[in-house]
PDB file with one MODEL, atoms N, CA, C and O in Angstrom:
MODEL        1
ATOM      1  N   MET A   1      72.513 -17.174 153.599  1.00  0.00           N
ATOM      2  CA  MET A   1      71.609 -16.079 153.291  1.00  0.00           C
ATOM      3  C   MET A   1      71.913 -15.478 151.919  1.00  0.00           C
ATOM      4  O   MET A   1      70.995 -15.179 151.156  1.00  0.00           O
ATOM      5  N   ILE A   2      73.183 -15.301 151.606  1.00  0.00           N
ATOM      6  CA  ILE A   2      73.551 -14.726 150.312  1.00  0.00           C
ATOM      7  C   ILE A   2      73.198 -15.692 149.179  1.00  0.00           C
ATOM      8  O   ILE A   2      72.733 -15.274 148.119  1.00  0.00           O
ATOM      9  N   PHE A   3      73.423 -16.984 149.414  1.00  0.00           N
ATOM     10  CA  PHE A   3      73.108 -17.990 148.398  1.00  0.00           C
ATOM     11  C   PHE A   3      71.628 -17.951 148.043  1.00  0.00           C
ATOM     12  O   PHE A   3      71.277 -18.008 146.864  1.00  0.00           O
ATOM     13  N   GLN A   4      70.761 -17.854 149.034  1.00  0.00           N
ATOM     14  CA  GLN A   4      69.327 -17.826 148.799  1.00  0.00           C
ATOM     15  C   GLN A   4      68.923 -16.579 148.018  1.00  0.00           C
ATOM     16  O   GLN A   4      68.050 -16.649 147.153  1.00  0.00           O
ATOM     17  N   ARG A   5      69.536 -15.461 148.309  1.00  0.00           N
ATOM     18  CA  ARG A   5      69.230 -14.226 147.575  1.00  0.00           C
ATOM     19  C   ARG A   5      69.690 -14.316 146.127  1.00  0.00           C
ATOM     20  O   ARG A   5      69.012 -13.818 145.228  1.00  0.00           O
ATOM     21  N   ILE A   6      70.822 -14.939 145.896  1.00  0.00           N
ATOM     22  CA  ILE A   6      71.311 -15.114 144.525  1.00  0.00           C
ATOM     23  C   ILE A   6      70.343 -16.006 143.742  1.00  0.00           C
ATOM     24  O   ILE A   6      70.030 -15.718 142.587  1.00  0.00           O
ATOM     25  N   ILE A   7      69.873 -17.079 144.364  1.00  0.00           N
ATOM     26  CA  ILE A   7      68.885 -17.957 143.724  1.00  0.00           C
ATOM     27  C   ILE A   7      67.618 -17.172 143.400  1.00  0.00           C
ATOM     28  O   ILE A   7      67.045 -17.338 142.322  1.00  0.00           O
ATOM     29  N   ALA A   8      67.174 -16.316 144.324  1.00  0.00           N
ATOM     30  CA  ALA A   8      65.970 -15.507 144.100  1.00  0.00           C
ATOM     31  C   ALA A   8      66.170 -14.528 142.945  1.00  0.00           C
ATOM     32  O   ALA A   8      65.267 -14.347 142.127  1.00  0.00           O
ATOM     33  N   ILE A   9      67.325 -13.905 142.870  1.00  0.00           N
ATOM     34  CA  ILE A   9      67.613 -12.961 141.782  1.00  0.00           C
ATOM     35  C   ILE A   9      67.640 -13.690 140.444  1.00  0.00           C
ATOM     36  O   ILE A   9      67.099 -13.195 139.455  1.00  0.00           O
ATOM     37  N   ILE A  10      68.264 -14.856 140.409  1.00  0.00           N
ATOM     38  CA  ILE A  10      68.294 -15.658 139.178  1.00  0.00           C
ATOM     39  C   ILE A  10      66.876 -16.021 138.755  1.00  0.00           C
ATOM     40  O   ILE A  10      66.527 -15.912 137.579  1.00  0.00           O
ATOM     41  N   GLY A  11      66.061 -16.450 139.709  1.00  0.00           N
ATOM     42  CA  GLY A  11      64.670 -16.787 139.408  1.00  0.00           C
ATOM     43  C   GLY A  11      63.900 -15.598 138.869  1.00  0.00           C
ATOM     44  O   GLY A  11      63.130 -15.733 137.918  1.00  0.00           O
ATOM     45  N   LEU A  12      64.099 -14.451 139.462  1.00  0.00           N
ATOM     46  CA  LEU A  12      63.410 -13.244 139.005  1.00  0.00           C
ATOM     47  C   LEU A  12      63.832 -12.879 137.585  1.00  0.00           C
ATOM     48  O   LEU A  12      62.988 -12.522 136.763  1.00  0.00           O
ATOM     49  N   VAL A  13      65.118 -12.965 137.289  1.00  0.00           N
ATOM     50  CA  VAL A  13      65.615 -12.657 135.949  1.00  0.00           C
ATOM     51  C   VAL A  13      65.019 -13.625 134.927  1.00  0.00           C
ATOM     52  O   VAL A  13      64.607 -13.208 133.844  1.00  0.00           O
ATOM     53  N   PHE A  14      64.972 -14.909 135.263  1.00  0.00           N
ATOM     54  CA  PHE A  14      64.391 -15.893 134.343  1.00  0.00           C
ATOM     55  C   PHE A  14      62.921 -15.603 134.072  1.00  0.00           C
ATOM     56  O   PHE A  14      62.470 -15.695 132.930  1.00  0.00           O
ATOM     57  N   ILE A  15      62.173 -15.254 135.109  1.00  0.00           N
ATOM     58  CA  ILE A  15      60.749 -14.962 134.929  1.00  0.00           C
ATOM     59  C   ILE A  15      60.562 -13.705 134.089  1.00  0.00           C
ATOM     60  O   ILE A  15      59.671 -13.666 133.240  1.00  0.00           O
ATOM     61  N   VAL A  16      61.371 -12.688 134.303  1.00  0.00           N
ATOM     62  CA  VAL A  16      61.271 -11.460 133.503  1.00  0.00           C
ATOM     63  C   VAL A  16      61.567 -11.763 132.036  1.00  0.00           C
ATOM     64  O   VAL A  16      60.822 -11.328 131.159  1.00  0.00           O
ATOM     65  N   PHE A  17      62.646 -12.504 131.755  1.00  0.00           N
ATOM     66  CA  PHE A  17      62.956 -12.861 130.367  1.00  0.00           C
ATOM     67  C   PHE A  17      61.854 -13.714 129.753  1.00  0.00           C
ATOM     68  O   PHE A  17      61.494 -13.530 128.590  1.00  0.00           O
ATOM     69  N   GLY A  18      61.320 -14.642 130.534  1.00  0.00           N
ATOM     70  CA  GLY A  18      60.227 -15.478 130.046  1.00  0.00           C
ATOM     71  C   GLY A  18      59.001 -14.653 129.686  1.00  0.00           C
ATOM     72  O   GLY A  18      58.331 -14.933 128.691  1.00  0.00           O
ATOM     73  N   ASN A  19      58.706 -13.643 130.485  1.00  0.00           N
ATOM     74  CA  ASN A  19      57.556 -12.781 130.190  1.00  0.00           C
ATOM     75  C   ASN A  19      57.800 -11.903 128.968  1.00  0.00           C
ATOM     76  O   ASN A  19      56.862 -11.608 128.228  1.00  0.00           O
ATOM     77  N   PHE A  20      59.024 -11.485 128.746  1.00  0.00           N
ATOM     78  CA  PHE A  20      59.332 -10.721 127.532  1.00  0.00           C
ATOM     79  C   PHE A  20      59.155 -11.583 126.285  1.00  0.00           C
ATOM     80  O   PHE A  20      58.759 -11.082 125.233  1.00  0.00           O
ATOM     81  N   LEU A  21      59.446 -12.865 126.401  1.00  0.00           N
ATOM     82  CA  LEU A  21      59.364 -13.766 125.250  1.00  0.00           C
ATOM     83  C   LEU A  21      57.965 -14.329 125.014  1.00  0.00           C
ATOM     84  O   LEU A  21      57.732 -14.985 123.999  1.00  0.00           O
ATOM     85  N   ILE A  22      57.032 -14.086 125.932  1.00  0.00           N
ATOM     86  CA  ILE A  22      55.704 -14.706 125.842  1.00  0.00           C
ATOM     87  C   ILE A  22      54.964 -14.304 124.566  1.00  0.00           C
ATOM     88  O   ILE A  22      54.134 -15.068 124.073  1.00  0.00           O
ATOM     89  N   SER A  23      55.246 -13.131 124.029  1.00  0.00           N
ATOM     90  CA  SER A  23      54.557 -12.695 122.811  1.00  0.00           C
ATOM     91  C   SER A  23      55.341 -13.057 121.542  1.00  0.00           C
ATOM     92  O   SER A  23      55.000 -12.610 120.448  1.00  0.00           O
ATOM     93  N   SER A  24      56.370 -13.852 121.695  1.00  0.00           N
ATOM     94  CA  SER A  24      57.193 -14.252 120.553  1.00  0.00           C
ATOM     95  C   SER A  24      56.504 -15.349 119.748  1.00  0.00           C
ATOM     96  O   SER A  24      55.409 -15.806 120.074  1.00  0.00           O
ATOM     97  N   LYS A  25      57.196 -15.750 118.681  1.00  0.00           N
ATOM     98  CA  LYS A  25      56.674 -16.832 117.838  1.00  0.00           C
ATOM     99  C   LYS A  25      56.539 -18.115 118.656  1.00  0.00           C
ATOM    100  O   LYS A  25      57.186 -18.293 119.688  1.00  0.00           O
ATOM    101  N   LEU A  26      55.681 -18.993 118.163  1.00  0.00           N
ATOM    102  CA  LEU A  26      55.378 -20.238 118.862  1.00  0.00           C
ATOM    103  C   LEU A  26      56.629 -21.075 119.108  1.00  0.00           C
ATOM    104  O   LEU A  26      56.782 -21.657 120.182  1.00  0.00           O
ATOM    105  N   SER A  27      57.518 -21.140 118.132  1.00  0.00           N
ATOM    106  CA  SER A  27      58.722 -21.964 118.296  1.00  0.00           C
ATOM    107  C   SER A  27      59.615 -21.425 119.409  1.00  0.00           C
ATOM    108  O   SER A  27      60.232 -22.200 120.140  1.00  0.00           O
ATOM    109  N   ILE A  28      59.684 -20.107 119.540  1.00  0.00           N
ATOM    110  CA  ILE A  28      60.494 -19.505 120.605  1.00  0.00           C
ATOM    111  C   ILE A  28      59.829 -19.750 121.952  1.00  0.00           C
ATOM    112  O   ILE A  28      60.502 -20.066 122.934  1.00  0.00           O
ATOM    113  N   ARG A  29      58.498 -19.604 121.998  1.00  0.00           N
ATOM    114  CA  ARG A  29      57.794 -19.860 123.255  1.00  0.00           C
ATOM    115  C   ARG A  29      57.991 -21.297 123.709  1.00  0.00           C
ATOM    116  O   ARG A  29      58.207 -21.561 124.892  1.00  0.00           O
ATOM    117  N   ARG A  30      57.916 -22.221 122.764  1.00  0.00           N
ATOM    118  CA  ARG A  30      58.040 -23.633 123.106  1.00  0.00           C
ATOM    119  C   ARG A  30      59.432 -23.952 123.633  1.00  0.00           C
ATOM    120  O   ARG A  30      59.586 -24.734 124.571  1.00  0.00           O
ATOM    121  N   ARG A  31      60.431 -23.348 123.032  1.00  0.00           N
ATOM    122  CA  ARG A  31      61.811 -23.668 123.412  1.00  0.00           C
ATOM    123  C   ARG A  31      62.300 -22.921 124.635  1.00  0.00           C
ATOM    124  O   ARG A  31      63.028 -23.485 125.452  1.00  0.00           O
ATOM    125  N   TYR A  32      61.910 -21.653 124.779  1.00  0.00           N
ATOM    126  CA  TYR A  32      62.541 -20.813 125.790  1.00  0.00           C
ATOM    127  C   TYR A  32      61.601 -20.263 126.859  1.00  0.00           C
ATOM    128  O   TYR A  32      61.953 -20.266 128.039  1.00  0.00           O
ATOM    129  N   THR A  33      60.421 -19.792 126.476  1.00  0.00           N
ATOM    130  CA  THR A  33      59.578 -19.060 127.414  1.00  0.00           C
ATOM    131  C   THR A  33      59.163 -19.907 128.600  1.00  0.00           C
ATOM    132  O   THR A  33      59.446 -19.561 129.747  1.00  0.00           O
ATOM    133  N   TYR A  34      58.494 -21.013 128.330  1.00  0.00           N
ATOM    134  CA  TYR A  34      57.986 -21.824 129.437  1.00  0.00           C
ATOM    135  C   TYR A  34      59.099 -22.456 130.272  1.00  0.00           C
ATOM    136  O   TYR A  34      58.971 -22.497 131.496  1.00  0.00           O
ATOM    137  N   PRO A  35      60.178 -22.948 129.675  1.00  0.00           N
ATOM    138  CA  PRO A  35      61.276 -23.428 130.522  1.00  0.00           C
ATOM    139  C   PRO A  35      61.858 -22.324 131.419  1.00  0.00           C
ATOM    140  O   PRO A  35      62.199 -22.578 132.575  1.00  0.00           O
ATOM    141  N   LEU A  36      61.969 -21.097 130.884  1.00  0.00           N
ATOM    142  CA  LEU A  36      62.460 -19.994 131.718  1.00  0.00           C
ATOM    143  C   LEU A  36      61.502 -19.721 132.874  1.00  0.00           C
ATOM    144  O   LEU A  36      61.937 -19.510 134.007  1.00  0.00           O
ATOM    145  N   LEU A  37      60.202 -19.724 132.592  1.00  0.00           N
ATOM    146  CA  LEU A  37      59.219 -19.486 133.647  1.00  0.00           C
ATOM    147  C   LEU A  37      59.247 -20.599 134.698  1.00  0.00           C
ATOM    148  O   LEU A  37      59.120 -20.332 135.893  1.00  0.00           O
ATOM    149  N   ILE A  38      59.412 -21.825 134.255  1.00  0.00           N
ATOM    150  CA  ILE A  38      59.450 -22.954 135.190  1.00  0.00           C
ATOM    151  C   ILE A  38      60.685 -22.880 136.079  1.00  0.00           C
ATOM    152  O   ILE A  38      60.583 -23.020 137.298  1.00  0.00           O
ATOM    153  N   ILE A  39      61.850 -22.660 135.477  1.00  0.00           N
ATOM    154  CA  ILE A  39      63.090 -22.591 136.254  1.00  0.00           C
ATOM    155  C   ILE A  39      63.062 -21.391 137.207  1.00  0.00           C
ATOM    156  O   ILE A  39      63.448 -21.502 138.371  1.00  0.00           O
ATOM    157  N   GLY A  40      62.599 -20.245 136.698  1.00  0.00           N
ATOM    158  CA  GLY A  40      62.489 -19.065 137.549  1.00  0.00           C
ATOM    159  C   GLY A  40      61.518 -19.278 138.692  1.00  0.00           C
ATOM    160  O   GLY A  40      61.769 -18.850 139.818  1.00  0.00           O
ATOM    161  N   GLY A  41      60.401 -19.944 138.399  1.00  0.00           N
ATOM    162  CA  GLY A  41      59.427 -20.239 139.448  1.00  0.00           C
ATOM    163  C   GLY A  41      59.989 -21.161 140.515  1.00  0.00           C
ATOM    164  O   GLY A  41      59.723 -20.983 141.703  1.00  0.00           O
ATOM    165  N   ILE A  42      60.769 -22.149 140.088  1.00  0.00           N
ATOM    166  CA  ILE A  42      61.382 -23.075 141.049  1.00  0.00           C
ATOM    167  C   ILE A  42      62.380 -22.332 141.940  1.00  0.00           C
ATOM    168  O   ILE A  42      62.437 -22.564 143.148  1.00  0.00           O
ATOM    169  N   CYS A  43      63.163 -21.441 141.336  1.00  0.00           N
ATOM    170  CA  CYS A  43      64.127 -20.659 142.121  1.00  0.00           C
ATOM    171  C   CYS A  43      63.416 -19.782 143.156  1.00  0.00           C
ATOM    172  O   CYS A  43      63.826 -19.721 144.315  1.00  0.00           O
ATOM    173  N   LEU A  44      62.350 -19.106 142.726  1.00  0.00           N
ATOM    174  CA  LEU A  44      61.620 -18.251 143.664  1.00  0.00           C
ATOM    175  C   LEU A  44      60.832 -19.069 144.679  1.00  0.00           C
ATOM    176  O   LEU A  44      60.623 -18.617 145.805  1.00  0.00           O
ATOM    177  N   LEU A  45      60.393 -20.268 144.298  1.00  0.00           N
ATOM    178  CA  LEU A  45      59.735 -21.141 145.263  1.00  0.00           C
ATOM    179  C   LEU A  45      60.720 -21.552 146.352  1.00  0.00           C
ATOM    180  O   LEU A  45      60.375 -21.578 147.533  1.00  0.00           O
ATOM    181  N   TYR A  46      61.937 -21.868 145.953  1.00  0.00           N
ATOM    182  CA  TYR A  46      62.982 -22.203 146.924  1.00  0.00           C
ATOM    183  C   TYR A  46      63.192 -21.053 147.908  1.00  0.00           C
ATOM    184  O   TYR A  46      63.288 -21.264 149.117  1.00  0.00           O
ATOM    185  N   TYR A  47      63.261 -19.840 147.375  1.00  0.00           N
ATOM    186  CA  TYR A  47      63.461 -18.661 148.233  1.00  0.00           C
ATOM    187  C   TYR A  47      62.252 -18.434 149.138  1.00  0.00           C
ATOM    188  O   TYR A  47      62.412 -18.057 150.299  1.00  0.00           O
ATOM    189  N   SER A  48      61.060 -18.658 148.624  1.00  0.00           N
ATOM    190  CA  SER A  48      59.842 -18.492 149.426  1.00  0.00           C
ATOM    191  C   SER A  48      59.799 -19.502 150.567  1.00  0.00           C
ATOM    192  O   SER A  48      59.394 -19.172 151.682  1.00  0.00           O
ATOM    193  N   VAL A  49      60.215 -20.728 150.285  1.00  0.00           N
ATOM    194  CA  VAL A  49      60.272 -21.754 151.335  1.00  0.00           C
ATOM    195  C   VAL A  49      61.309 -21.356 152.379  1.00  0.00           C
ATOM    196  O   VAL A  49      61.097 -21.523 153.580  1.00  0.00           O
ATOM    197  N   TYR A  50      62.429 -20.828 151.905  1.00  0.00           N
ATOM    198  CA  TYR A  50      63.472 -20.362 152.835  1.00  0.00           C
ATOM    199  C   TYR A  50      62.924 -19.268 153.752  1.00  0.00           C
ATOM    200  O   TYR A  50      63.217 -19.250 154.947  1.00  0.00           O
ATOM    201  N   LEU A  51      62.126 -18.355 153.185  1.00  0.00           N
ATOM    202  CA  LEU A  51      61.541 -17.271 153.982  1.00  0.00           C
ATOM    203  C   LEU A  51      60.329 -17.728 154.796  1.00  0.00           C
ATOM    204  O   LEU A  51      59.873 -17.012 155.688  1.00  0.00           O
ATOM    205  N   LYS A  52      59.809 -18.913 154.491  1.00  0.00           N
ATOM    206  CA  LYS A  52      58.604 -19.468 155.130  1.00  0.00           C
ATOM    207  C   LYS A  52      57.396 -18.555 154.919  1.00  0.00           C
ATOM    208  O   LYS A  52      56.607 -18.323 155.835  1.00  0.00           O
ATOM    209  N   ASP A  53      57.269 -18.041 153.688  1.00  0.00           N
ATOM    210  CA  ASP A  53      56.175 -17.148 153.327  1.00  0.00           C
ATOM    211  C   ASP A  53      55.114 -17.953 152.580  1.00  0.00           C
ATOM    212  O   ASP A  53      55.281 -18.276 151.404  1.00  0.00           O
ATOM    213  N   LYS A  54      54.024 -18.271 153.272  1.00  0.00           N
ATOM    214  CA  LYS A  54      53.007 -19.174 152.721  1.00  0.00           C
ATOM    215  C   LYS A  54      52.350 -18.619 151.464  1.00  0.00           C
ATOM    216  O   LYS A  54      52.095 -19.368 150.521  1.00  0.00           O
ATOM    217  N   ILE A  55      52.073 -17.318 151.438  1.00  0.00           N
ATOM    218  CA  ILE A  55      51.420 -16.713 150.271  1.00  0.00           C
ATOM    219  C   ILE A  55      52.285 -16.886 149.026  1.00  0.00           C
ATOM    220  O   ILE A  55      51.785 -17.312 147.985  1.00  0.00           O
ATOM    221  N   PHE A  56      53.566 -16.565 149.118  1.00  0.00           N
ATOM    222  CA  PHE A  56      54.443 -16.669 147.964  1.00  0.00           C
ATOM    223  C   PHE A  56      54.733 -18.125 147.592  1.00  0.00           C
ATOM    224  O   PHE A  56      54.975 -18.428 146.424  1.00  0.00           O
ATOM    225  N   ILE A  57      54.711 -19.012 148.565  1.00  0.00           N
ATOM    226  CA  ILE A  57      54.862 -20.439 148.249  1.00  0.00           C
ATOM    227  C   ILE A  57      53.697 -20.885 147.382  1.00  0.00           C
ATOM    228  O   ILE A  57      53.893 -21.586 146.389  1.00  0.00           O
ATOM    229  N   ILE A  58      52.486 -20.486 147.750  1.00  0.00           N
ATOM    230  CA  ILE A  58      51.297 -20.843 146.971  1.00  0.00           C
ATOM    231  C   ILE A  58      51.356 -20.211 145.588  1.00  0.00           C
ATOM    232  O   ILE A  58      51.094 -20.883 144.590  1.00  0.00           O
ATOM    233  N   LEU A  59      51.698 -18.921 145.516  1.00  0.00           N
ATOM    234  CA  LEU A  59      51.751 -18.229 144.226  1.00  0.00           C
ATOM    235  C   LEU A  59      52.802 -18.815 143.296  1.00  0.00           C
ATOM    236  O   LEU A  59      52.548 -18.987 142.104  1.00  0.00           O
ATOM    237  N   GLN A  60      53.962 -19.119 143.822  1.00  0.00           N
ATOM    238  CA  GLN A  60      55.013 -19.696 142.984  1.00  0.00           C
ATOM    239  C   GLN A  60      54.646 -21.097 142.528  1.00  0.00           C
ATOM    240  O   GLN A  60      54.972 -21.492 141.409  1.00  0.00           O
ATOM    241  N   SER A  61      53.971 -21.848 143.384  1.00  0.00           N
ATOM    242  CA  SER A  61      53.517 -23.180 142.989  1.00  0.00           C
ATOM    243  C   SER A  61      52.527 -23.085 141.839  1.00  0.00           C
ATOM    244  O   SER A  61      52.583 -23.876 140.898  1.00  0.00           O
ATOM    245  N   ILE A  62      51.618 -22.114 141.914  1.00  0.00           N
ATOM    246  CA  ILE A  62      50.647 -21.920 140.840  1.00  0.00           C
ATOM    247  C   ILE A  62      51.354 -21.509 139.551  1.00  0.00           C
ATOM    248  O   ILE A  62      51.001 -21.994 138.476  1.00  0.00           O
ATOM    249  N   LEU A  63      52.344 -20.623 139.640  1.00  0.00           N
ATOM    250  CA  LEU A  63      53.107 -20.212 138.455  1.00  0.00           C
ATOM    251  C   LEU A  63      53.787 -21.415 137.805  1.00  0.00           C
ATOM    252  O   LEU A  63      53.747 -21.568 136.584  1.00  0.00           O
ATOM    253  N   ILE A  64      54.401 -22.252 138.604  1.00  0.00           N
ATOM    254  CA  ILE A  64      55.096 -23.424 138.074  1.00  0.00           C
ATOM    255  C   ILE A  64      54.102 -24.372 137.395  1.00  0.00           C
ATOM    256  O   ILE A  64      54.360 -24.864 136.297  1.00  0.00           O
ATOM    257  N   ILE A  65      52.976 -24.622 138.046  1.00  0.00           N
ATOM    258  CA  ILE A  65      51.976 -25.541 137.486  1.00  0.00           C
ATOM    259  C   ILE A  65      51.417 -24.998 136.172  1.00  0.00           C
ATOM    260  O   ILE A  65      51.306 -25.737 135.194  1.00  0.00           O
ATOM    261  N   THR A  66      51.061 -23.704 136.144  1.00  0.00           N
ATOM    262  CA  THR A  66      50.508 -23.142 134.909  1.00  0.00           C
ATOM    263  C   THR A  66      51.549 -23.116 133.795  1.00  0.00           C
ATOM    264  O   THR A  66      51.200 -23.299 132.629  1.00  0.00           O
ATOM    265  N   SER A  67      52.805 -22.896 134.122  1.00  0.00           N
ATOM    266  CA  SER A  67      53.860 -22.920 133.103  1.00  0.00           C
ATOM    267  C   SER A  67      54.054 -24.324 132.541  1.00  0.00           C
ATOM    268  O   SER A  67      54.269 -24.493 131.341  1.00  0.00           O
ATOM    269  N   ILE A  68      53.979 -25.324 133.406  1.00  0.00           N
ATOM    270  CA  ILE A  68      54.098 -26.709 132.939  1.00  0.00           C
ATOM    271  C   ILE A  68      52.923 -27.057 132.027  1.00  0.00           C
ATOM    272  O   ILE A  68      53.101 -27.699 130.992  1.00  0.00           O
ATOM    273  N   ILE A  69      51.721 -26.631 132.419  1.00  0.00           N
ATOM    274  CA  ILE A  69      50.545 -26.877 131.585  1.00  0.00           C
ATOM    275  C   ILE A  69      50.691 -26.182 130.227  1.00  0.00           C
ATOM    276  O   ILE A  69      50.379 -26.772 129.193  1.00  0.00           O
ATOM    277  N   GLY A  70      51.162 -24.940 130.226  1.00  0.00           N
ATOM    278  CA  GLY A  70      51.386 -24.221 128.976  1.00  0.00           C
ATOM    279  C   GLY A  70      52.398 -24.919 128.089  1.00  0.00           C
ATOM    280  O   GLY A  70      52.203 -25.010 126.877  1.00  0.00           O
ATOM    281  N   LEU A  71      53.474 -25.413 128.678  1.00  0.00           N
ATOM    282  CA  LEU A  71      54.499 -26.134 127.918  1.00  0.00           C
ATOM    283  C   LEU A  71      53.937 -27.415 127.319  1.00  0.00           C
ATOM    284  O   LEU A  71      54.225 -27.740 126.167  1.00  0.00           O
ATOM    285  N   ILE A  72      53.145 -28.137 128.086  1.00  0.00           N
ATOM    286  CA  ILE A  72      52.536 -29.374 127.581  1.00  0.00           C
ATOM    287  C   ILE A  72      51.592 -29.064 126.429  1.00  0.00           C
ATOM    288  O   ILE A  72      51.604 -29.765 125.418  1.00  0.00           O
ATOM    289  N   ARG A  73      50.773 -28.024 126.566  1.00  0.00           N
ATOM    290  CA  ARG A  73      49.807 -27.688 125.512  1.00  0.00           C
ATOM    291  C   ARG A  73      50.507 -27.266 124.218  1.00  0.00           C
ATOM    292  O   ARG A  73      50.095 -27.671 123.131  1.00  0.00           O
ATOM    293  N   ILE A  74      51.553 -26.463 124.327  1.00  0.00           N
ATOM    294  CA  ILE A  74      52.275 -26.022 123.127  1.00  0.00           C
ATOM    295  C   ILE A  74      52.967 -27.205 122.469  1.00  0.00           C
ATOM    296  O   ILE A  74      52.951 -27.320 121.243  1.00  0.00           O
ATOM    297  N   ASN A  75      53.573 -28.086 123.256  1.00  0.00           N
ATOM    298  CA  ASN A  75      54.242 -29.247 122.672  1.00  0.00           C
ATOM    299  C   ASN A  75      53.247 -30.212 122.042  1.00  0.00           C
ATOM    300  O   ASN A  75      53.552 -30.855 121.038  1.00  0.00           O
ATOM    301  N   LYS A  76      52.059 -30.313 122.628  1.00  0.00           N
ATOM    302  CA  LYS A  76      51.026 -31.179 122.055  1.00  0.00           C
ATOM    303  C   LYS A  76      50.587 -30.648 120.694  1.00  0.00           C
ATOM    304  O   LYS A  76      50.407 -31.427 119.758  1.00  0.00           O
ATOM    305  N   LYS A  77      50.413 -29.327 120.570  1.00  0.00           N
ATOM    306  CA  LYS A  77      50.050 -28.720 119.281  1.00  0.00           C
ATOM    307  C   LYS A  77      51.153 -28.944 118.252  1.00  0.00           C
ATOM    308  O   LYS A  77      50.874 -29.260 117.095  1.00  0.00           O
ATOM    309  N   HIS A  78      52.394 -28.782 118.670  1.00  0.00           N
ATOM    310  CA  HIS A  78      53.535 -28.977 117.771  1.00  0.00           C
ATOM    311  C   HIS A  78      53.600 -30.428 117.302  1.00  0.00           C
ATOM    312  O   HIS A  78      53.864 -30.693 116.129  1.00  0.00           O
ATOM    313  N   LEU A  79      53.364 -31.347 118.199  1.00  0.00           N
ATOM    314  CA  LEU A  79      53.397 -32.769 117.851  1.00  0.00           C
ATOM    315  C   LEU A  79      52.303 -33.105 116.840  1.00  0.00           C
ATOM    316  O   LEU A  79      52.542 -33.860 115.898  1.00  0.00           O
ATOM    317  N   LYS A  80      51.105 -32.551 117.027  1.00  0.00           N
ATOM    318  CA  LYS A  80      50.018 -32.790 116.080  1.00  0.00           C
ATOM    319  C   LYS A  80      50.366 -32.254 114.700  1.00  0.00           C
ATOM    320  O   LYS A  80      50.075 -32.904 113.696  1.00  0.00           O
ATOM    321  N   LYS A  81      50.988 -31.073 114.630  1.00  0.00           N
ATOM    322  CA  LYS A  81      51.412 -30.507 113.341  1.00  0.00           C
ATOM    323  C   LYS A  81      52.408 -31.426 112.654  1.00  0.00           C
ATOM    324  O   LYS A  81      52.293 -31.684 111.456  1.00  0.00           O
ATOM    325  N   GLU A  82      53.372 -31.916 113.395  1.00  0.00           N
ATOM    326  CA  GLU A  82      54.385 -32.801 112.821  1.00  0.00           C
ATOM    327  C   GLU A  82      53.770 -34.095 112.316  1.00  0.00           C
ATOM    328  O   GLU A  82      54.152 -34.589 111.255  1.00  0.00           O
ATOM    329  N   ILE A  83      52.827 -34.646 113.057  1.00  0.00           N
ATOM    330  CA  ILE A  83      52.146 -35.879 112.632  1.00  0.00           C
ATOM    331  C   ILE A  83      51.376 -35.620 111.347  1.00  0.00           C
ATOM    332  O   ILE A  83      51.408 -36.439 110.428  1.00  0.00           O
ATOM    333  N   ASN A  84      50.684 -34.484 111.275  1.00  0.00           N
ATOM    334  CA  ASN A  84      49.932 -34.153 110.059  1.00  0.00           C
ATOM    335  C   ASN A  84      50.853 -33.955 108.852  1.00  0.00           C
ATOM    336  O   ASN A  84      50.485 -34.314 107.734  1.00  0.00           O
ATOM    337  N   LYS A  85      52.029 -33.397 109.060  1.00  0.00           N
ATOM    338  CA  LYS A  85      53.003 -33.233 107.970  1.00  0.00           C
ATOM    339  C   LYS A  85      53.446 -34.592 107.462  1.00  0.00           C
ATOM    340  O   LYS A  85      53.542 -34.811 106.254  1.00  0.00           O
ATOM    341  N   ILE A  86      53.716 -35.504 108.384  1.00  0.00           N
ATOM    342  CA  ILE A  86      54.172 -36.841 107.997  1.00  0.00           C
ATOM    343  C   ILE A  86      53.064 -37.572 107.244  1.00  0.00           C
ATOM    344  O   ILE A  86      53.322 -38.219 106.229  1.00  0.00           O
ATOM    345  N   LYS A  87      51.850 -37.470 107.734  1.00  0.00           N
ATOM    346  CA  LYS A  87      50.719 -38.128 107.052  1.00  0.00           C
ATOM    347  C   LYS A  87      50.486 -37.534 105.678  1.00  0.00           C
ATOM    348  O   LYS A  87      50.117 -38.259 104.754  1.00  0.00           O
ATOM    349  N   GLY A  88      50.690 -36.238 105.517  1.00  0.00           N
ATOM    350  CA  GLY A  88      50.489 -35.566 104.239  1.00  0.00           C
ATOM    351  C   GLY A  88      51.528 -35.954 103.206  1.00  0.00           C
ATOM    352  O   GLY A  88      51.237 -35.903 102.011  1.00  0.00           O
ATOM    353  N   LYS A  89      52.712 -36.336 103.611  1.00  0.00           N
ATOM    354  CA  LYS A  89      53.783 -36.711 102.686  1.00  0.00           C
ATOM    355  C   LYS A  89      53.595 -38.104 102.127  1.00  0.00           C
ATOM    356  O   LYS A  89      54.127 -38.408 101.059  1.00  0.00           O
ATOM    357  N   LYS A  90      52.860 -38.956 102.810  1.00  0.00           N
ATOM    358  CA  LYS A  90      52.711 -40.347 102.350  1.00  0.00           C
ATOM    359  C   LYS A  90      51.711 -40.471 101.256  1.00  0.00           C
ATOM    360  O   LYS A  90      51.470 -41.573 100.762  1.00  0.00           O
TER     361      LYS A  90
ENDMDL
END
């Protein structure tokens, strides 16, 4: 029981830090924000499954999916910028 609560607290802290960083520069968001949200979401999903709370299981799953989508979109934009820089140098 204590282990599950510690995991939940860690997840909550990660999500709070991730939300504070969401308005940061793109490079910070790409490196830290979305990974923090994903890890925090996984921790809280684990706790929700432990509690067998269907509503929070669904909500945490949605948070994890949207964070993964956000991370993919930001990395895709970054990759396109890097490709354009390389093409511009040639």
